[in-house]
PQR file with spaces between the fields and no chain letter, atoms N, CA, C, O and H, PARSE charges and radii, in Angstrom:
ATOM       1  N    MET     1       1.017   -1.065   -0.230 -0.4000 1.5000
ATOM       2  CA   MET     1       0.207    0.265   -0.065 -0.0000 2.0000
ATOM       3  C    MET     1       0.769    1.168   -0.155  0.5500 1.7000
ATOM       4  O    MET     1       1.497    1.341    0.822 -0.5500 1.4000
ATOM       5  N    SER     2       0.838    2.064   -1.022 -0.4000 1.5000
ATOM       6  CA   SER     2       1.304    2.762   -1.135 -0.0000 2.0000
ATOM       7  C    SER     2       0.652    4.632   -0.545  0.5500 1.7000
ATOM       8  O    SER     2      -0.342    5.336   -0.724 -0.5500 1.4000
ATOM       9  H    SER     2       0.246    1.924   -1.816  0.4000 1.0000
ATOM      10  N    ARG     3       2.119    4.713    0.281 -0.4000 1.5000
ATOM      11  CA   ARG     3       1.606    6.343    1.115 -0.0000 2.0000
ATOM      12  C    ARG     3       2.292    7.459    0.570  0.5500 1.7000
ATOM      13  O    ARG     3       3.489    7.587    0.315 -0.5500 1.4000
ATOM      14  H    ARG     3       2.926    4.142    0.426  0.4000 1.0000
ATOM      15  N    ARG     4       1.124    8.429    0.399 -0.4000 1.5000
ATOM      16  CA   ARG     4       2.151   10.163   -0.135 -0.0000 2.0000
ATOM      17  C    ARG     4       1.813   10.600    1.231  0.5500 1.7000
ATOM      18  O    ARG     4       1.045   10.051    2.021 -0.5500 1.4000
ATOM      19  H    ARG     4       0.152    8.325    0.606  0.4000 1.0000
ATOM      20  N    PHE     5       2.685   11.949    1.423 -0.4000 1.5000
ATOM      21  CA   PHE     5       2.294   12.851    2.506 -0.0000 2.0000
ATOM      22  C    PHE     5       2.770   14.522    1.915  0.5500 1.7000
ATOM      23  O    PHE     5       3.779   14.671    1.226 -0.5500 1.4000
ATOM      24  H    PHE     5       3.308   12.395    0.781  0.4000 1.0000
ATOM      25  N    TYR     6       2.209   15.247    2.165 -0.4000 1.5000
ATOM      26  CA   TYR     6       2.119   16.496    2.043 -0.0000 2.0000
ATOM      27  C    TYR     6       2.038   17.438    2.843  0.5500 1.7000
ATOM      28  O    TYR     6       0.928   17.751    3.275 -0.5500 1.4000
ATOM      29  H    TYR     6       1.390   15.126    2.726  0.4000 1.0000
ATOM      30  N    ARG     7       3.129   18.088    3.219 -0.4000 1.5000
ATOM      31  CA   ARG     7       3.278   19.183    4.372 -0.0000 2.0000
ATOM      32  C    ARG     7       3.735   20.504    3.606  0.5500 1.7000
ATOM      33  O    ARG     7       4.292   20.790    2.545 -0.5500 1.4000
ATOM      34  H    ARG     7       4.030   17.833    2.867  0.4000 1.0000
ATOM      35  N    LEU     8       2.893   21.528    5.352 -0.4000 1.5000
ATOM      36  CA   LEU     8       3.166   22.696    5.029 -0.0000 2.0000
ATOM      37  C    LEU     8       3.164   23.387    5.754  0.5500 1.7000
ATOM      38  O    LEU     8       2.029   23.409    6.230 -0.5500 1.4000
ATOM      39  H    LEU     8       2.441   21.296    6.213  0.4000 1.0000
ATOM      40  N    ARG     9       4.110   24.433    6.476 -0.4000 1.5000
ATOM      41  CA   ARG     9       3.769   25.146    7.680 -0.0000 2.0000
ATOM      42  C    ARG     9       3.435   26.391    7.256  0.5500 1.7000
ATOM      43  O    ARG     9       3.911   27.011    6.305 -0.5500 1.4000
ATOM      44  H    ARG     9       5.032   24.415    6.090  0.4000 1.0000
ATOM      45  N    ALA    10       2.530   26.744    8.071 -0.4000 1.5000
ATOM      46  CA   ALA    10       1.920   28.183    8.204 -0.0000 2.0000
ATOM      47  C    ALA    10       2.011   28.902    9.366  0.5500 1.7000
ATOM      48  O    ALA    10       1.826   28.212   10.369 -0.5500 1.4000
ATOM      49  H    ALA    10       2.143   26.241    8.844  0.4000 1.0000
ATOM      50  N    PRO    11       2.364   30.733    9.677 -0.5600 1.5000
ATOM      51  CA   PRO    11       2.809   30.675   10.280  0.2800 2.0000
ATOM      52  C    PRO    11       1.340   31.236   11.918  0.5500 1.7000
ATOM      53  O    PRO    11       0.132   31.410   11.761 -0.5500 1.4000
ATOM      54  N    ASP    12       1.842   31.310   12.744 -0.4000 1.5000
ATOM      55  CA   ASP    12       1.579   31.021   13.919 -0.0000 2.0000
ATOM      56  C    ASP    12       1.448   31.965   15.066  0.5500 1.7000
ATOM      57  O    ASP    12       2.361   32.100   15.881 -0.5500 1.4000
ATOM      58  H    ASP    12       2.823   31.169   12.872  0.4000 1.0000
ATOM      59  N    VAL    13       0.533   32.498   15.125 -0.4000 1.5000
ATOM      60  CA   VAL    13       1.233   33.656   15.842 -0.0000 2.0000
ATOM      61  C    VAL    13       2.041   33.448   17.533  0.5500 1.7000
ATOM      62  O    VAL    13       2.973   33.991   18.127 -0.5500 1.4000
ATOM      63  H    VAL    13      -0.208   32.388   14.463  0.4000 1.0000
ATOM      64  N    GLU    14       1.063   32.353   17.819 -0.4000 1.5000
ATOM      65  CA   GLU    14       1.681   32.016   19.829 -0.0000 2.0000
ATOM      66  C    GLU    14       3.067   31.087   18.953  0.5500 1.7000
ATOM      67  O    GLU    14       4.262   31.176   19.237 -0.5500 1.4000
ATOM      68  H    GLU    14       0.306   31.912   17.336  0.4000 1.0000
ATOM      69  N    HIS    15       2.508   30.306   17.957 -0.4000 1.5000
ATOM      70  CA   HIS    15       4.011   28.935   18.239 -0.0000 2.0000
ATOM      71  C    HIS    15       4.889   29.104   17.315  0.5500 1.7000
ATOM      72  O    HIS    15       5.886   28.384   17.359 -0.5500 1.4000
ATOM      73  H    HIS    15       1.537   30.234   17.726  0.4000 1.0000
ATOM      74  N    GLY    16       4.761   30.080   16.252 -0.4000 1.5000
ATOM      75  CA   GLY    16       5.584   30.601   15.471 -0.0000 2.0000
ATOM      76  C    GLY    16       5.355   29.697   14.178  0.5500 1.7000
ATOM      77  O    GLY    16       5.825   30.348   13.245 -0.5500 1.4000
ATOM      78  H    GLY    16       3.951   30.665   16.216  0.4000 1.0000
ATOM      79  N    THR    17       4.755   28.277   13.615 -0.4000 1.5000
ATOM      80  CA   THR    17       4.728   28.180   12.759 -0.0000 2.0000
ATOM      81  C    THR    17       3.685   26.904   13.619  0.5500 1.7000
ATOM      82  O    THR    17       3.717   26.624   14.817 -0.5500 1.4000
ATOM      83  H    THR    17       4.373   27.748   14.373  0.4000 1.0000
ATOM      84  N    SER    18       2.899   26.362   12.650 -0.4000 1.5000
ATOM      85  CA   SER    18       1.788   25.448   12.345 -0.0000 2.0000
ATOM      86  C    SER    18       2.045   24.135   11.691  0.5500 1.7000
ATOM      87  O    SER    18       1.599   24.338   10.562 -0.5500 1.4000
ATOM      88  H    SER    18       2.873   26.589   11.676  0.4000 1.0000
ATOM      89  N    ALA    19       2.492   22.911   11.708 -0.4000 1.5000
ATOM      90  CA   ALA    19       1.876   21.963   10.158 -0.0000 2.0000
ATOM      91  C    ALA    19       0.703   21.741    9.861  0.5500 1.7000
ATOM      92  O    ALA    19      -0.290   21.726   10.588 -0.5500 1.4000
ATOM      93  H    ALA    19       2.855   22.745   12.625  0.4000 1.0000
ATOM      94  N    VAL    20       0.821   21.536    8.598 -0.4000 1.5000
ATOM      95  CA   VAL    20      -0.314   21.043    8.248 -0.0000 2.0000
ATOM      96  C    VAL    20       0.083   19.503    6.936  0.5500 1.7000
ATOM      97  O    VAL    20       0.726   19.564    5.888 -0.5500 1.4000
ATOM      98  H    VAL    20       1.628   21.549    8.007  0.4000 1.0000
ATOM      99  N    THR    21      -0.522   18.444    7.499 -0.4000 1.5000
ATOM     100  CA   THR    21      -0.086   17.396    6.797 -0.0000 2.0000
ATOM     101  C    THR    21      -1.670   16.580    6.071  0.5500 1.7000
ATOM     102  O    THR    21      -2.836   16.397    6.424 -0.5500 1.4000
ATOM     103  H    THR    21      -1.044   18.395    8.350  0.4000 1.0000
ATOM     104  N    VAL    22      -1.097   16.388    5.299 -0.4000 1.5000
ATOM     105  CA   VAL    22      -2.038   15.149    4.503 -0.0000 2.0000
ATOM     106  C    VAL    22      -1.506   13.876    4.112  0.5500 1.7000
ATOM     107  O    VAL    22      -0.401   13.972    3.578 -0.5500 1.4000
ATOM     108  H    VAL    22      -0.151   16.537    5.013  0.4000 1.0000
ATOM     109  N    ARG    23      -1.860   12.969    4.194 -0.4000 1.5000
ATOM     110  CA   ARG    23      -1.560   11.918    3.941 -0.0000 2.0000
ATOM     111  C    ARG    23      -2.510   11.001    2.950  0.5500 1.7000
ATOM     112  O    ARG    23      -3.712   10.905    3.197 -0.5500 1.4000
ATOM     113  H    ARG    23      -2.758   12.891    4.629  0.4000 1.0000
ATOM     114  N    VAL    24      -2.002   10.427    1.980 -0.4000 1.5000
ATOM     115  CA   VAL    24      -2.833   10.081    0.903 -0.0000 2.0000
ATOM     116  C    VAL    24      -2.516    8.521    0.691  0.5500 1.7000
ATOM     117  O    VAL    24      -1.526    8.201    0.034 -0.5500 1.4000
ATOM     118  H    VAL    24      -1.025   10.505    1.780  0.4000 1.0000
ATOM     119  N    THR    25      -3.174    7.772    1.126 -0.4000 1.5000
ATOM     120  CA   THR    25      -3.247    6.428    1.014 -0.0000 2.0000
ATOM     121  C    THR    25      -4.044    5.698    0.010  0.5500 1.7000
ATOM     122  O    THR    25      -5.261    5.513    0.035 -0.5500 1.4000
ATOM     123  H    THR    25      -3.978    8.032    1.660  0.4000 1.0000
ATOM     124  N    ASP    26      -3.027    5.232   -1.053 -0.4000 1.5000
ATOM     125  CA   ASP    26      -3.610    4.301   -2.540 -0.0000 2.0000
ATOM     126  C    ASP    26      -4.511    3.534   -2.298  0.5500 1.7000
ATOM     127  O    ASP    26      -4.129    2.451   -1.853 -0.5500 1.4000
ATOM     128  H    ASP    26      -2.038    5.383   -1.074  0.4000 1.0000
ATOM     129  N    GLY    27      -6.362    3.755   -2.502 -0.4000 1.5000
ATOM     130  CA   GLY    27      -7.292    2.824   -2.455 -0.0000 2.0000
ATOM     131  C    GLY    27      -7.832    2.925   -1.539  0.5500 1.7000
ATOM     132  O    GLY    27      -8.721    2.095   -1.352 -0.5500 1.4000
ATOM     133  H    GLY    27      -6.672    4.634   -2.864  0.4000 1.0000
ATOM     134  N    GLU    28      -7.587    4.026   -0.437 -0.4000 1.5000
ATOM     135  CA   GLU    28      -7.645    3.999    0.836 -0.0000 2.0000
ATOM     136  C    GLU    28      -8.205    5.582    1.278  0.5500 1.7000
ATOM     137  O    GLU    28      -8.541    6.344    0.371 -0.5500 1.4000
ATOM     138  H    GLU    28      -6.865    4.701   -0.589  0.4000 1.0000
ATOM     139  N    ASP    29      -8.286    6.029    2.715 -0.4000 1.5000
ATOM     140  CA   ASP    29      -9.096    7.438    2.615 -0.0000 2.0000
ATOM     141  C    ASP    29      -7.985    8.613    2.417  0.5500 1.7000
ATOM     142  O    ASP    29      -6.998    8.353    1.729 -0.5500 1.4000
ATOM     143  H    ASP    29      -8.013    5.410    3.452  0.4000 1.0000
ATOM     144  N    LEU    30      -8.106    9.705    2.916 -0.4000 1.5000
ATOM     145  CA   LEU    30      -6.606   10.553    3.005 -0.0000 2.0000
ATOM     146  C    LEU    30      -6.742   10.936    4.615  0.5500 1.7000
ATOM     147  O    LEU    30      -7.706   10.553    5.277 -0.5500 1.4000
ATOM     148  H    LEU    30      -8.908    9.916    3.475  0.4000 1.0000
ATOM     149  N    TYR    31      -5.597   11.787    5.201 -0.4000 1.5000
ATOM     150  CA   TYR    31      -5.914   11.723    6.449 -0.0000 2.0000
ATOM     151  C    TYR    31      -5.254   13.185    6.245  0.5500 1.7000
ATOM     152  O    TYR    31      -4.375   13.510    5.446 -0.5500 1.4000
ATOM     153  H    TYR    31      -4.814   12.098    4.662  0.4000 1.0000
ATOM     154  N    LEU    32      -6.043   14.096    7.355 -0.4000 1.5000
ATOM     155  CA   LEU    32      -5.401   15.245    7.275 -0.0000 2.0000
ATOM     156  C    LEU    32      -5.074   15.865    9.156  0.5500 1.7000
ATOM     157  O    LEU    32      -5.764   15.662   10.155 -0.5500 1.4000
ATOM     158  H    LEU    32      -6.757   13.832    8.004  0.4000 1.0000
ATOM     159  N    ALA    33      -4.208   16.378    9.059 -0.4000 1.5000
ATOM     160  CA   ALA    33      -3.655   16.580   10.238 -0.0000 2.0000
ATOM     161  C    ALA    33      -2.973   18.069   10.678  0.5500 1.7000
ATOM     162  O    ALA    33      -2.006   18.553   10.089 -0.5500 1.4000
ATOM     163  H    ALA    33      -3.648   16.544    8.247  0.4000 1.0000
ATOM     164  N    VAL    34      -3.505   18.558   11.563 -0.4000 1.5000
ATOM     165  CA   VAL    34      -3.373   20.387   11.007 -0.0000 2.0000
ATOM     166  C    VAL    34      -2.661   20.738   13.011  0.5500 1.7000
ATOM     167  O    VAL    34      -3.350   20.398   13.973 -0.5500 1.4000
ATOM     168  H    VAL    34      -4.291   18.166   12.041  0.4000 1.0000
ATOM     169  N    GLY    35      -1.555   21.283   13.151 -0.4000 1.5000
ATOM     170  CA   GLY    35      -1.517   21.990   14.450 -0.0000 2.0000
ATOM     171  C    GLY    35      -0.859   20.439   15.309  0.5500 1.7000
ATOM     172  O    GLY    35      -1.528   19.835   16.147 -0.5500 1.4000
ATOM     173  H    GLY    35      -0.995   21.559   12.370  0.4000 1.0000
ATOM     174  N    ALA    36       0.666   19.978   14.840 -0.4000 1.5000
ATOM     175  CA   ALA    36       1.230   18.378   15.661 -0.0000 2.0000
ATOM     176  C    ALA    36      -0.256   17.810   15.731  0.5500 1.7000
ATOM     177  O    ALA    36      -0.567   17.494   16.879 -0.5500 1.4000
ATOM     178  H    ALA    36       1.209   20.469   14.159  0.4000 1.0000
ATOM     179  N    GLY    37      -1.024   17.651   14.988 -0.4000 1.5000
ATOM     180  CA   GLY    37      -2.084   16.595   14.931 -0.0000 2.0000
ATOM     181  C    GLY    37      -3.205   16.722   16.279  0.5500 1.7000
ATOM     182  O    GLY    37      -4.079   15.928   16.629 -0.5500 1.4000
ATOM     183  H    GLY    37      -0.771   17.908   14.056  0.4000 1.0000
ATOM     184  N    ARG    38      -2.783   18.103   16.891 -0.4000 1.5000
ATOM     185  CA   ARG    38      -4.279   18.215   17.284 -0.0000 2.0000
ATOM     186  C    ARG    38      -5.422   17.623   16.829  0.5500 1.7000
ATOM     187  O    ARG    38      -6.194   16.726   17.169 -0.5500 1.4000
ATOM     188  H    ARG    38      -2.073   18.748   16.606  0.4000 1.0000
ATOM     189  N    ARG    39      -5.267   18.471   15.888 -0.4000 1.5000
ATOM     190  CA   ARG    39      -6.523   18.429   14.951 -0.0000 2.0000
ATOM     191  C    ARG    39      -6.839   17.188   13.688  0.5500 1.7000
ATOM     192  O    ARG    39      -5.895   17.347   12.913 -0.5500 1.4000
ATOM     193  H    ARG    39      -4.639   19.199   15.612  0.4000 1.0000
ATOM     194  N    ARG    40      -7.368   16.500   13.355 -0.4000 1.5000
ATOM     195  CA   ARG    40      -7.335   15.173   13.118 -0.0000 2.0000
ATOM     196  C    ARG    40      -8.418   14.993   12.000  0.5500 1.7000
ATOM     197  O    ARG    40      -9.410   15.695   12.195 -0.5500 1.4000
ATOM     198  H    ARG    40      -8.135   16.370   13.984  0.4000 1.0000
ATOM     199  N    MET    41      -8.455   14.302   10.999 -0.4000 1.5000
ATOM     200  CA   MET    41      -9.979   14.624   10.469 -0.0000 2.0000
ATOM     201  C    MET    41      -9.326   13.179    9.027  0.5500 1.7000
ATOM     202  O    MET    41      -8.469   13.289    8.150 -0.5500 1.4000
ATOM     203  H    MET    41      -7.649   13.731   10.840  0.4000 1.0000
ATOM     204  N    TYR    42     -10.181   12.058    9.389 -0.4000 1.5000
ATOM     205  CA   TYR    42      -9.823   10.985    7.916 -0.0000 2.0000
ATOM     206  C    TYR    42     -11.096   11.382    7.146  0.5500 1.7000
ATOM     207  O    TYR    42     -12.214   11.480    7.653 -0.5500 1.4000
ATOM     208  H    TYR    42     -10.877   11.969   10.101  0.4000 1.0000
ATOM     209  N    LEU    43     -10.719   11.641    5.606 -0.4000 1.5000
ATOM     210  CA   LEU    43     -11.319   11.738    4.648 -0.0000 2.0000
ATOM     211  C    LEU    43     -11.881   10.695    3.319  0.5500 1.7000
ATOM     212  O    LEU    43     -11.108    9.776    3.045 -0.5500 1.4000
ATOM     213  H    LEU    43      -9.811   11.562    5.195  0.4000 1.0000
ATOM     214  N    THR    44     -13.143   10.789    2.507 -0.4000 1.5000
ATOM     215  CA   THR    44     -12.554    9.983    1.831 -0.0000 2.0000
ATOM     216  C    THR    44     -12.385   11.198    0.674  0.5500 1.7000
ATOM     217  O    THR    44     -12.619   12.404    0.759 -0.5500 1.4000
ATOM     218  H    THR    44     -13.770   11.535    2.729  0.4000 1.0000
ATOM     219  N    PRO    45     -11.809   10.261   -0.605 -0.5600 1.5000
ATOM     220  CA   PRO    45     -11.762   10.772   -1.423  0.2800 2.0000
ATOM     221  C    PRO    45     -13.406   12.181   -1.915  0.5500 1.7000
ATOM     222  O    PRO    45     -13.111   13.344   -2.191 -0.5500 1.4000
ATOM     223  N    ALA    46     -14.302   11.899   -1.913 -0.4000 1.5000
ATOM     224  CA   ALA    46     -15.461   12.618   -2.507 -0.0000 2.0000
ATOM     225  C    ALA    46     -15.522   13.489   -0.881  0.5500 1.7000
ATOM     226  O    ALA    46     -15.975   14.607   -1.121 -0.5500 1.4000
ATOM     227  H    ALA    46     -14.541   10.955   -1.688  0.4000 1.0000
ATOM     228  N    GLU    47     -15.290   13.379    0.306 -0.4000 1.5000
ATOM     229  CA   GLU    47     -15.441   14.260    1.183 -0.0000 2.0000
ATOM     230  C    GLU    47     -14.034   15.518    0.817  0.5500 1.7000
ATOM     231  O    GLU    47     -14.158   16.718    0.571 -0.5500 1.4000
ATOM     232  H    GLU    47     -14.921   12.470    0.502  0.4000 1.0000
ATOM     233  N    ALA    48     -13.215   14.983    0.873 -0.4000 1.5000
ATOM     234  CA   ALA    48     -11.892   15.366    0.424 -0.0000 2.0000
ATOM     235  C    ALA    48     -12.095   16.792   -0.367  0.5500 1.7000
ATOM     236  O    ALA    48     -11.742   17.911    0.008 -0.5500 1.4000
ATOM     237  H    ALA    48     -13.115   14.009    1.073  0.4000 1.0000
ATOM     238  N    TRP    49     -13.194   16.173   -2.334 -0.4000 1.5000
ATOM     239  CA   TRP    49     -12.868   17.086   -2.953 -0.0000 2.0000
ATOM     240  C    TRP    49     -14.112   18.388   -2.503  0.5500 1.7000
ATOM     241  O    TRP    49     -14.020   19.596   -2.722 -0.5500 1.4000
ATOM     242  H    TRP    49     -13.480   15.264   -2.638  0.4000 1.0000
ATOM     243  N    ALA    50     -15.231   17.642   -1.826 -0.4000 1.5000
ATOM     244  CA   ALA    50     -16.068   18.447   -1.265 -0.0000 2.0000
ATOM     245  C    ALA    50     -15.220   19.822   -0.006  0.5500 1.7000
ATOM     246  O    ALA    50     -15.576   20.995    0.110 -0.5500 1.4000
ATOM     247  H    ALA    50     -15.306   16.661   -1.648  0.4000 1.0000
ATOM     248  N    LEU    51     -14.247   19.220    0.636 -0.4000 1.5000
ATOM     249  CA   LEU    51     -13.510   20.224    1.678 -0.0000 2.0000
ATOM     250  C    LEU    51     -12.978   21.000    0.958  0.5500 1.7000
ATOM     251  O    LEU    51     -13.061   22.185    1.278 -0.5500 1.4000
ATOM     252  H    LEU    51     -13.958   18.267    0.541  0.4000 1.0000
ATOM     253  N    TRP    52     -12.180   20.610   -0.369 -0.4000 1.5000
ATOM     254  CA   TRP    52     -11.040   21.633   -0.833 -0.0000 2.0000
ATOM     255  C    TRP    52     -12.227   22.414   -1.749  0.5500 1.7000
ATOM     256  O    TRP    52     -11.807   23.569   -1.819 -0.5500 1.4000
ATOM     257  H    TRP    52     -12.113   19.647   -0.629  0.4000 1.0000
ATOM     258  N    ARG    53     -13.497   22.345   -2.480 -0.4000 1.5000
ATOM     259  CA   ARG    53     -14.100   23.093   -3.264 -0.0000 2.0000
ATOM     260  C    ARG    53     -14.105   24.111   -1.985  0.5500 1.7000
ATOM     261  O    ARG    53     -13.317   25.027   -1.752 -0.5500 1.4000
ATOM     262  H    ARG    53     -13.839   21.407   -2.424  0.4000 1.0000
ATOM     263  N    CYS    54     -15.395   23.611   -1.122 -0.4000 1.5000
ATOM     264  CA   CYS    54     -15.588   24.990    0.698 -0.0000 2.0000
ATOM     265  C    CYS    54     -14.517   25.468    0.767  0.5500 1.7000
ATOM     266  O    CYS    54     -14.691   26.686    0.811 -0.5500 1.4000
ATOM     267  H    CYS    54     -16.036   22.867   -1.311  0.4000 1.0000
ATOM     268  N    LEU    55     -13.352   25.210    0.809 -0.4000 1.5000
ATOM     269  CA   LEU    55     -12.129   25.788    1.341 -0.0000 2.0000
ATOM     270  C    LEU    55     -11.858   27.069    0.669  0.5500 1.7000
ATOM     271  O    LEU    55     -11.786   28.222    1.092 -0.5500 1.4000
ATOM     272  H    LEU    55     -13.212   24.221    0.773  0.4000 1.0000
ATOM     273  N    SER    56     -11.672   26.322   -0.984 -0.4000 1.5000
ATOM     274  CA   SER    56     -11.264   27.378   -2.076 -0.0000 2.0000
ATOM     275  C    SER    56     -12.036   28.659   -1.980  0.5500 1.7000
ATOM     276  O    SER    56     -11.640   29.819   -1.873 -0.5500 1.4000
ATOM     277  H    SER    56     -11.730   25.384   -1.328  0.4000 1.0000
ATOM     278  N    GLU    57     -13.179   28.175   -2.042 -0.4000 1.5000
ATOM     279  CA   GLU    57     -14.125   29.779   -2.030 -0.0000 2.0000
ATOM     280  C    GLU    57     -14.151   30.666   -0.592  0.5500 1.7000
ATOM     281  O    GLU    57     -14.252   31.868   -0.345 -0.5500 1.4000
ATOM     282  H    GLU    57     -13.501   27.232   -2.129  0.4000 1.0000
ATOM     283  N    ALA    58     -14.037   29.721    0.042 -0.4000 1.5000
ATOM     284  CA   ALA    58     -14.148   30.465    1.463 -0.0000 2.0000
ATOM     285  C    ALA    58     -12.721   30.993    1.662  0.5500 1.7000
ATOM     286  O    ALA    58     -12.451   32.188    1.781 -0.5500 1.4000
ATOM     287  H    ALA    58     -13.955   28.745   -0.159  0.4000 1.0000
ATOM     288  N    VAL    59     -12.151   30.348    1.678 -0.4000 1.5000
ATOM     289  CA   VAL    59     -10.410   31.136    1.989 -0.0000 2.0000
ATOM     290  C    VAL    59     -10.300   32.597    0.562  0.5500 1.7000
ATOM     291  O    VAL    59     -10.053   33.800    0.646 -0.5500 1.4000
ATOM     292  H    VAL    59     -12.371   29.377    1.581  0.4000 1.0000
ATOM     293  N    ALA    60     -10.532   31.945   -0.275 -0.4000 1.5000
ATOM     294  CA   ALA    60     -10.254   33.399   -1.550 -0.0000 2.0000
ATOM     295  C    ALA    60     -11.418   34.222   -1.019  0.5500 1.7000
ATOM     296  O    ALA    60     -11.482   35.169   -1.803 -0.5500 1.4000
ATOM     297  H    ALA    60     -10.733   30.968   -0.343  0.4000 1.0000
ATOM     298  N    SER    61     -12.070   34.321   -0.394 -0.4000 1.5000
ATOM     299  CA   SER    61     -13.072   35.397   -0.030 -0.0000 2.0000
ATOM     300  C    SER    61     -12.590   36.669    0.890  0.5500 1.7000
ATOM     301  O    SER    61     -13.006   37.827    0.924 -0.5500 1.4000
ATOM     302  H    SER    61     -12.018   33.552    0.243  0.4000 1.0000
ATOM     303  N    THR    62     -11.277   35.827    1.815 -0.4000 1.5000
ATOM     304  CA   THR    62     -10.809   36.983    2.824 -0.0000 2.0000
ATOM     305  C    THR    62      -9.713   37.462    2.046  0.5500 1.7000
ATOM     306  O    THR    62      -8.762   37.810    2.747 -0.5500 1.4000
ATOM     307  H    THR    62     -10.939   34.887    1.787  0.4000 1.0000
ATOM     308  N    GLY    63      -9.537   37.598    0.731 -0.4000 1.5000
ATOM     309  CA   GLY    63      -7.878   38.383   -0.135 -0.0000 2.0000
ATOM     310  C    GLY    63      -7.206   37.710   -0.593  0.5500 1.7000
ATOM     311  O    GLY    63      -7.298   36.502   -0.811 -0.5500 1.4000
ATOM     312  H    GLY    63     -10.309   37.316    0.162  0.4000 1.0000
ATOM     313  N    THR    64      -6.279   38.570   -0.840 -0.4000 1.5000
ATOM     314  CA   THR    64      -4.576   38.001   -1.544 -0.0000 2.0000
ATOM     315  C    THR    64      -4.276   37.241   -0.873  0.5500 1.7000
ATOM     316  O    THR    64      -4.230   37.320    0.355 -0.5500 1.4000
ATOM     317  H    THR    64      -6.204   39.551   -0.664  0.4000 1.0000
ATOM     318  N    PRO    65      -3.921   36.050   -1.768 -0.5600 1.5000
ATOM     319  CA   PRO    65      -3.045   34.928   -0.776  0.2800 2.0000
ATOM     320  C    PRO    65      -1.478   35.353   -0.116  0.5500 1.7000
ATOM     321  O    PRO    65      -0.848   35.939   -0.997 -0.5500 1.4000
ATOM     322  N    PRO    66      -1.108   35.298    0.472 -0.5600 1.5000
ATOM     323  CA   PRO    66       0.411   35.542    1.266  0.2800 2.0000
ATOM     324  C    PRO    66       1.326   34.954    0.554  0.5500 1.7000
ATOM     325  O    PRO    66       1.245   33.832    0.056 -0.5500 1.4000
ATOM     326  N    GLU    67       2.512   35.952    0.473 -0.4000 1.5000
ATOM     327  CA   GLU    67       3.666   35.347   -0.117 -0.0000 2.0000
ATOM     328  C    GLU    67       4.022   33.742    0.198  0.5500 1.7000
ATOM     329  O    GLU    67       4.257   32.950   -0.715 -0.5500 1.4000
ATOM     330  H    GLU    67       2.578   36.864    0.878  0.4000 1.0000
ATOM     331  N    TRP    68       4.029   33.380    1.577 -0.4000 1.5000
ATOM     332  CA   TRP    68       4.544   32.639    2.031 -0.0000 2.0000
ATOM     333  C    TRP    68       3.596   31.270    1.072  0.5500 1.7000
ATOM     334  O    TRP    68       4.342   30.387    0.648 -0.5500 1.4000
ATOM     335  H    TRP    68       3.838   34.024    2.318  0.4000 1.0000
ATOM     336  N    ILE    69       2.568   31.149    0.852 -0.4000 1.5000
ATOM     337  CA   ILE    69       1.823   30.153    0.876 -0.0000 2.0000
ATOM     338  C    ILE    69       2.324   29.718   -0.481  0.5500 1.7000
ATOM     339  O    ILE    69       2.273   28.545   -0.848 -0.5500 1.4000
ATOM     340  H    ILE    69       1.962   31.866    1.197  0.4000 1.0000
ATOM     341  N    ARG    70       2.958   31.004   -1.437 -0.4000 1.5000
ATOM     342  CA   ARG    70       3.241   30.160   -3.158 -0.0000 2.0000
ATOM     343  C    ARG    70       4.848   29.379   -3.026  0.5500 1.7000
ATOM     344  O    ARG    70       5.829   30.047   -3.352 -0.5500 1.4000
ATOM     345  H    ARG    70       2.999   31.958   -1.139  0.4000 1.0000
ATOM     346  N    VAL    71       4.986   28.295   -2.655 -0.4000 1.5000
ATOM     347  CA   VAL    71       5.725   27.262   -2.586 -0.0000 2.0000
ATOM     348  C    VAL    71       5.219   25.716   -3.102  0.5500 1.7000
ATOM     349  O    VAL    71       4.177   25.078   -2.953 -0.5500 1.4000
ATOM     350  H    VAL    71       4.189   27.752   -2.391  0.4000 1.0000
ATOM     351  N    PRO    72       6.295   25.502   -3.670 -0.5600 1.5000
ATOM     352  CA   PRO    72       5.889   23.916   -4.448  0.2800 2.0000
ATOM     353  C    PRO    72       5.660   23.002   -2.853  0.5500 1.7000
ATOM     354  O    PRO    72       6.148   23.059   -1.724 -0.5500 1.4000
ATOM     355  N    ILE    73       4.934   22.427   -3.351 -0.4000 1.5000
ATOM     356  CA   ILE    73       4.715   21.003   -2.427 -0.0000 2.0000
ATOM     357  C    ILE    73       4.560   19.428   -3.105  0.5500 1.7000
ATOM     358  O    ILE    73       3.755   18.899   -3.871 -0.5500 1.4000
ATOM     359  H    ILE    73       4.537   22.381   -4.268  0.4000 1.0000
ATOM     360  N    THR    74       5.923   18.944   -2.306 -0.4000 1.5000
ATOM     361  CA   THR    74       6.389   18.263   -3.539 -0.0000 2.0000
ATOM     362  C    THR    74       5.930   16.760   -2.233  0.5500 1.7000
ATOM     363  O    THR    74       6.328   16.847   -1.071 -0.5500 1.4000
ATOM     364  H    THR    74       6.577   19.373   -1.684  0.4000 1.0000
ATOM     365  N    PRO    75       5.220   15.719   -2.636 -0.5600 1.5000
ATOM     366  CA   PRO    75       4.891   14.264   -1.963  0.2800 2.0000
ATOM     367  C    PRO    75       6.342   14.027   -1.621  0.5500 1.7000
ATOM     368  O    PRO    75       7.423   14.236   -2.173 -0.5500 1.4000
ATOM     369  N    LYS    76       5.801   13.352   -0.149 -0.4000 1.5000
ATOM     370  CA   LYS    76       6.891   12.612    0.028 -0.0000 2.0000
ATOM     371  C    LYS    76       6.685   10.647    0.427  0.5500 1.7000
ATOM     372  O    LYS    76       5.769    9.910    0.793 -0.5500 1.4000
ATOM     373  H    LYS    76       4.923   13.182    0.299  0.4000 1.0000
ATOM     374  N    GLY    77       7.270   10.591    0.285 -0.4000 1.5000
ATOM     375  CA   GLY    77       6.794    8.783    1.145 -0.0000 2.0000
ATOM     376  C    GLY    77       7.688    8.549    2.064  0.5500 1.7000
ATOM     377  O    GLY    77       8.839    8.973    2.167 -0.5500 1.4000
ATOM     378  H    GLY    77       8.013   11.190   -0.013  0.4000 1.0000
ATOM     379  N    ARG    78       6.911    7.644    2.913 -0.4000 1.5000
ATOM     380  CA   ARG    78       8.049    7.266    4.409 -0.0000 2.0000
ATOM     381  C    ARG    78       8.094    5.772    4.591  0.5500 1.7000
ATOM     382  O    ARG    78       8.767    5.282    5.498 -0.5500 1.4000
ATOM     383  H    ARG    78       5.977    7.299    2.829  0.4000 1.0000
């Protein structure tokens, strides 16, 4: 079973940065962890697509994307 991890650190006022990780397991679910794993969620691919659509619209409504978000994210295996 193949797994890929996508990670990005977001600025965090209290802690310096906050990690965001998504693990994709081929043929199974997606796993989302935010802030050192304190907030976790398992998603089906359909749920992940729905979340992506809602988040992209909601976040876009907040204004121009910050510069730190404009980085390539390369999946890593484990």
